[in-house]
Every structure is written in structure tokens, then in C-alpha cells.
N, C-alpha and C positions, 0 to 999 in steps of 0.2 A: 345298267344305264342304256337308255334308248335314244339314239341320236336323232331319230325322227321327232320324238317328243321334245328333246332339247331344242331342236331347230324351230319347231312350231312355237314354243314358248318364247324363244329369242325373237322370232319374227313379230309376235304380239307386242313385246316390250319395245322393239324398235319403232313399230308403227305408232305406239303411244307417245313417242317423242314429239311428233308433229302437233299433238293436241296439248302438250305441256309447254307453255311459253316460258315458265320459270326454268325448266330443264334446258331449253334452248339457250336461254340467257346465260346460265352458268356454264354451259358447254362451250359456247362460242364467244358471246359478246363480252362477258365479264373479264376473262383473262386477256382478251385483245385490248380492252379498254385500259387495263393495268399496264400492258406493254406500251401502248401509245402514250399514256400520261407520263409514266416514269421515264420512258425512252426519250420523249421530247424534253423533259426537264433536264436530264443528264446527258443528252446527246453530245453536247459540246463541253463536257466536264473538264476535259484536258485543256480547254481554251477559255476557262472562266476568267472574267475580268471583274474585280471588285471595284466599286465606286469609292473613291477616297477624296475627301475635301482637304486641301492643303492651304494653310495661311503662311505665306512667306514674308516674314518681317525683316529679313536681311536684304532681299532684292539684289543679290550679288550673283556673280558667275558660279560660285561654289554652290549656292542654294539652288540655282537653276539646274546645274549638273546633277544634284541630288534628286531633284524632282523628276528629271528625265530618266534617271536610273530606276526610280520607283515605277515608272510607266513601263519600261522595257523588262526589267528583271522581276518586278513584283506583279506584273500584269494588272496594274491598277489603271482605272479610268479617272484621271485627275480632274477635279473641279477646284478652280482657284477661288479663294476666299479673300475678300478685301482686307488689306492689312489693318484698316481702321475698325473692322468689325469685332464684336465681342464673340469669341469662339463658342463659349457656353451658350449664349443666346442663339447663335447660328445653328447649333445642334438641335435646340428645342424648336426653332422656327422652321427649319428646313427638313426635319425628319431624318437627318443623316446619323450614322452610328459613330463615326470617328472623324475628328478634325486633327490633322497633324500640324502643329505649330512649329515652324522653323524660326529660331530666335535671331534677333538682331545681333550682329557682331560675329556671325558664323565664319565669314571669310577672314576677318582680322585674326580671330583665334587660330584658324587653320594656318595662316601665314606665319604667326609667331612660332607655332610648333614646327612647321616645315622648314623655315629658313633660319630660325634662331634657336632651334632645339629646346624650345620651352615646353617641356612635357606636362607642365601644370596647366597650360592653356587648353581649354575645352569648350564645347558648346552643348547645351542640353535641349533636346527637342521635347515637346510636350504632346501627349495624346489626350485630347479632350473627347471623351467617349460616353456613350449611353450604355450603361451596364445591363439594361433590360434586353438588348439585342443579342441573339444567339450567334451572330457572325462576328462580333467584336473580337473574341478570342483568336479566331482564325486570322483576322486582319492584322492584329497586333503581332502575332507570331511571324507572319510574313514580313511585316514592317521591320521587326527586330533583325530578322535575317538579312534583308536587303540593306538596311542602314549599316549593319556591321560591315558588309562588303564595301559599301560606299565610303564609310569612314576609313577603311584600310586603303582603298584606292586613292582617296584624296590626300591622305597622309604620305603616300608614296612608299608604303611598307608592303612588300610582297608577302603573301601568305606562306607560313611554314608548312601547314598541313593542307593538302588539296583533296578534293573528292572526285570520284568518278562513279557513274551509275552502271550496274551490271544486272540485267534482268535474268531470272531463271527461265524465262520463256523465249522462244525463238523470235517472236514478234510481239508487238504491243497490242493488248486487247483493250476494248472500250468497256465502259460500265454496262452498256446494253447487253454485251456478250456474257457478262457474269450474271446479269439479272434474269435473262431468259430461262436458263435451267431451273432457277428457283421458282419462277412463275409456273413453269410446266409441272413441277412437283406439287406446288400448291393447288393448281387447278385440278390435277388428277385426284389429290387427296379429297378436295371438296366434293367433286363429282361422286367418288366412290362411297365416301362416308355418308353424305346427306342423301344420295340416291338410294342407298340400301336402307337407311333409317326411315326415310319418308315412305317408300313403297311398302316395306315390311310392316310398319306400324299401322298404316292405313288398311292393309289387307287383314291384319290381325284384328283390328277394331271392327271390321265389317264381317268377321267370321269366315273369310274366304280361305285363310290358311288351314283351318280345321277341316273344311270341306275338300281340300286338295287330297287328303288321305283317302278319299273315296274315288279318286280319278287314277288313270294309268300313270300319271307323273309321280316319280319318286322324289324323296328329299334331295338325293344327289343330282337328279336331273334338274330340279329347280335351282339349286345352288350353282351348278355348272352354267346354266343358261344366264343366271344373274351375273356371274363372273365375265362371261363372254360379252354380255350387254354392256357392262361397265367398261370393259377393255375397249370395245368398239367406240364408245363415246370418248374415252380418253385418247384414243388414236385420232379421232376427228378433231378434238380440241387441240391436241399437240400439233397436228398438221396445220391447222388454221393459225396458231400462234407463230409457228416457224415461217409460214408463208408471209404473214404480215411483217415479221421481223426482218426477213430478207428483202421484201419489197420496199418497206418504208425506211428502214435504218441500215440496209446493206450489211446485215450481221454476217459474221464469218465464224461459223461454228462447225465442229467436226461431227457429222451425223454417221453413226456406226451402229453395230449390233447392241451396244450398251443401252442406247436410248429405249428401244422397245422392251429390253430386259428390265430396266428400272421402272418403266411405266407399268409393266405387268406386276412386278413385285409391289409397287405402290398400290395397285388395285387390290391385290390379294390382302395386303396388310389392312387397308381401311374398309374393305368389304367385311373382313373378319371382325374388326372392331364394331362395325355397324350391326352385324348379326348379334354380337354379344349385347350391345345396347338394347336392341329390340327384344331381347329375351327378358331383360329386367325392367325396362321402361315400357309399360303396356300402352300408354296413351301417346298420341302423336306429339302433343305439346311437350311432355316431359322428355320424350326421346330426342326431340329437336334441341331442347335445352341442354341435354347431356352431350349431344354432338357438338354444340357450340362450345361447351366447357372444355372439350377435348381439342377442337380445331383451332380456337382462337389463340391459346398459348403457343401452339406449334406454328401458327401463321406468323407470329411476331418474334418468337424466340429461336426458331430453327435456322435462321440465316437466309430466308427467302428474299427479304427486302434489303438487308444490309449485313455486313460481316459480323459474326458473333464476337470478334475481337474488340468491337466497340462497346460491348456489354461489361458490367462488373463481373468479377471472377465467379461469384456464386451463380449468376445467371448463365454463364458459359458452361458451368457444370450441369445445370438443369438442361440446357440446350442439347448437350451431348447424350442425354437420356431420352431424347425424343426421336421417334422413328423418321420423321420428316427431315431431320438434320442429315441423316445418312443418305437419304434419297438426293437431297440438294448437293451434298459433297460428292456423291458418286456421279451424278450427272455433270457437275462441273469438272471433275477429274477426267471424264470421258470426252466431253464436248469442248472444253476449253484447254485443259492442260495435256490432253492425250496421255494420261498416266493410267495405263491399264492395270497396274498393280494396285494403285489406290482405288480405282473403280471396282476391282475384284474384292478388295477388303470391305468396302462399303456395301457392295452387293451381298456379301456373305452375312454381314450384320443384319441388314434389312431382310434378307432371305430367312434367317433363323426367326426373327421377330414375326414375319408374315406367316411362317409355317405354324408357329405356336398359336397366334390369335385366330388364324383361319380354322385350325382344328377345333379350338375352343368354340368358335362361331358355329361350326357344323354340329358340335355336340349340343349347343344351346338352341338350335333350331329344331323344334318338335311340332309336327302337324297337330297332334291331339290337344296341344295346349292353346291353340289359336281360338279366340273367342270373338 
């Protein structure tokens, strides 16, 4: 291995970045756009207020107290619906997802139960809803929980079982702080995989790789310079994402030695996969299609955008077979939970995978077969 040759080849690769607008976009702009878009959407996730239309047919103190409880405990923004309106037509005309109808006689039924011990007295609220809306289920679940508490409070019956929250974390984290490690892992994967595939297939098609065998650069020199090149791009991309996250969203993440370690392991793993792909996919189009076939499932199934607990069981099993899942989990363990043992476990798994595919990638890279 000749360090001078490695350095010269690395310098050429870095200089070519300025001429490749696509590379610059995926290195800096694309991951930052993802952070800004999703961070803005979920920035106030803990203070989300759902819009809820309420039709109060009782117009009593009890119904008024119930609506106030929905605003405070359920975090609903209440829109009053005229008691004379048709709630079904209101949903259709105004594009709302749920109208809560409080029935006439609510307060009278409550008084019969409270003062005369008439436990047969009751009132039934109605949910008039649009089943095509994805938020309906969430709203109704919140409504059921809040109305159960309101029902208990109005009836004057103290709860037998109470609840208290206890987090496993020392402090509360926001969505953006769980999201950033996943985007870092995703961005590094994309850079390493597509960077390797695009460059190697282009050089193979032009016959440059075969001609490299006649130059002083060895196969090891070439691969080492490529790893350093991809790692430098990954560091630049990660630094840019962290700076934007701290500046725009005031993110609070723990930056330690695990971050560069997982970035490096991520680079090794997907550069190795890229080298294997370019060994069997000789044309740039077919190699890019193969890279897409690998990256897209990992992008959406490995937990970069949302927890895998939201997936069906069989998809969770598939997710845990993907290397990017362990990079995501390792980065979150280090940057969010400060769990060094879990970070070490994930680093060991991705480290073994990276070693295997990188060795296979080296074996698959042959000068004499470039055309």
C-alpha cells in the first residue's frame, strides 16, 4: 500500500465532488431537507391539538363542563355546531372528520343518577365521523378516554385505580431527537451505496478499471481511497445535519465516539455491498436498479422514519434482518439513551456484517475484468 498513491487518488475524488451537482445534493441538501420537513411537521408533536366539532343539544352546565374538559384534557380545538344543524351533512359540507353530538337530557339524567341513585339513568353521546380519514381512530380513542374521566367526575365517583407516568429516561426527548440518528444512518447509507455503484460502474463501462492494472495504484490502494472518500463525505453530511438540527430545532443529542464509529461501520457495510453489486451488474442502469432494490426496503423498514413497533409482526422480523436497522438502533442508543451496552451490541452486529460484505467486495473487485 502506497500512502502517496492513496492520497493522490483521494484528492482527485474530492475535487470531482465540485463538478457533481447530484453528489452535492445527496451529501448536503437532501438529508437537511428531510430534517427540516419532518422536524417542522413534528416539532410540536407533544402539543398537538386536534380539531373537533361539537354539537351540544343539551345546552346545560353539565354539557358545558364536558366540552371544557375536552379542550383541556383532550387538547381539542372545539368548533361549535348549531344544534339545529344536521351533523351528517355538516361533516360532508365542512370537511371535518368527527362531530361529537351531546344529547338533550344529559344534565337531567346526571341529576337522577347523582341525587336519586338511579343507576339506570344514562346519556349516550354520538360520534358522527368520516371513516375515510386516517385521524378518526386517534380522535375517537382520545374522546373515549377523556369522556370516561368526565363521566366519572360528573357522577361524583372517585377512581379506584389511578395512574402515574414514569419514564425510563432522565428527561423527555422530542421526536426530532429520535429522528436525526435515523436520517444520519439513511444519508450515509445512500452516499456510500450509490456513490460506490455509480463511480465503479461508470469506470467499468469506460474501461478505466481494466487500465488501472497498468498503473502504480493497486486494488487495495483504490479501495482504501474510496473508503476514505466516502467517509469524508459522510462526515461532512453528518456535520451539516447536526448543525441544522441544533440551529433550527435546538436538538439535544449526546455526541460521543460512537457517532464516528457507526458512521464508519455504515460506510464499510454499504461500500462493500456497492462493490459486490458492480461485480455482477455491469451496466450503470442495472447497477442503479439493484442499489434501489436494496436501499428502498431499508429506507422504510429499518426504522429511520418511524418505530418498527408500528409495523406488523412479519415486517418487524424482516426489519431486524436489515443492516441499517442496527445502525439506527446503535446511533439512538448512543445519542439519545446513552446506553453504551446497547450501542456496543449493535456495533458488533453491524461490524460483523460490514466485515463480511467488505471482504466479499474486495474479492469481487478485479482490475482485469473491467471493460
